[in-house]
C-alpha positions in Angstrom: 17.9 0.7 -2.3 16.4 2.9 -5.8 14.4 6.0 -4.7 10.9 7.2 -6.8 10.2 10.6 -7.3 6.5 10.5 -5.7 5.2 7.6 -3.5 4.8 4.2 -5.4 0.7 3.7 -6.9 -0.9 0.1 -6.0 -0.2 -0.6 -9.5 3.6 0.7 -9.7 4.7 -1.5 -6.8 3.1 -4.3 -8.9 4.8 -3.2 -11.9 8.1 -2.7 -10.5 7.8 -6.9 -8.6 7.1 -8.0 -12.1 9.4 -6.4 -13.1 12.3 -6.9 -11.4 11.0 -10.5 -10.7 12.4 -11.3 -14.7 15.8 -9.2 -14.4 18.3 -12.2 -13.6 20.0 -11.4 -10.9 18.0 -9.5 -8.5 16.3 -11.0 -5.1 14.4 -10.4 -2.3 12.3 -7.1 -3.9 10.7 -5.1 -1.6 8.4 -2.4 -3.4 5.2 -0.8 -1.2 2.5 0.9 -2.4 2.9 4.5 -0.2 6.5 4.2 0.4 8.8 6.2 -2.3 12.0 3.6 -1.9 12.1 0.3 -4.0 14.5 -2.4 -2.3 16.4 -5.3 -4.3 19.3 -7.6 -3.6 21.4 -8.1 -6.9 24.2 -10.4 -7.2 26.5 -7.7 -9.2 28.3 -10.9 -11.1 24.7 -11.4 -13.3 23.6 -7.3 -13.2 23.9 -3.9 -12.2 22.4 -1.0 -10.0 21.5 0.9 -13.7 20.8 -2.7 -15.8 17.9 -2.6 -12.6 17.3 1.1 -12.8 16.5 1.0 -16.6 14.1 -1.8 -16.3 12.1 -0.2 -14.0 12.2 2.8 -16.7 11.2 0.9 -19.7 8.3 -0.3 -17.4 7.8 3.0 -17.0 8.8 3.7 -12.9 11.4 6.7 -13.0 13.9 5.9 -10.5 17.3 7.1 -9.2 19.7 5.5 -6.3 19.4 6.7 -2.6 22.3 9.4 -2.0 
């Protein structure tokens, strides 16, 4: 689970889904307008939370791991 500072806008939720769909090893993406959480399933043999966060940062969505 990743956390964003502010609730996602509709555009950000769409960006998250499109961006993570391109990352190998990512599945089950949940990013909903109005939420502050992004849920993804990753295959650790193909990617890492850090790579997912970097892809989102590059797309303009800053995240952190949920504590």
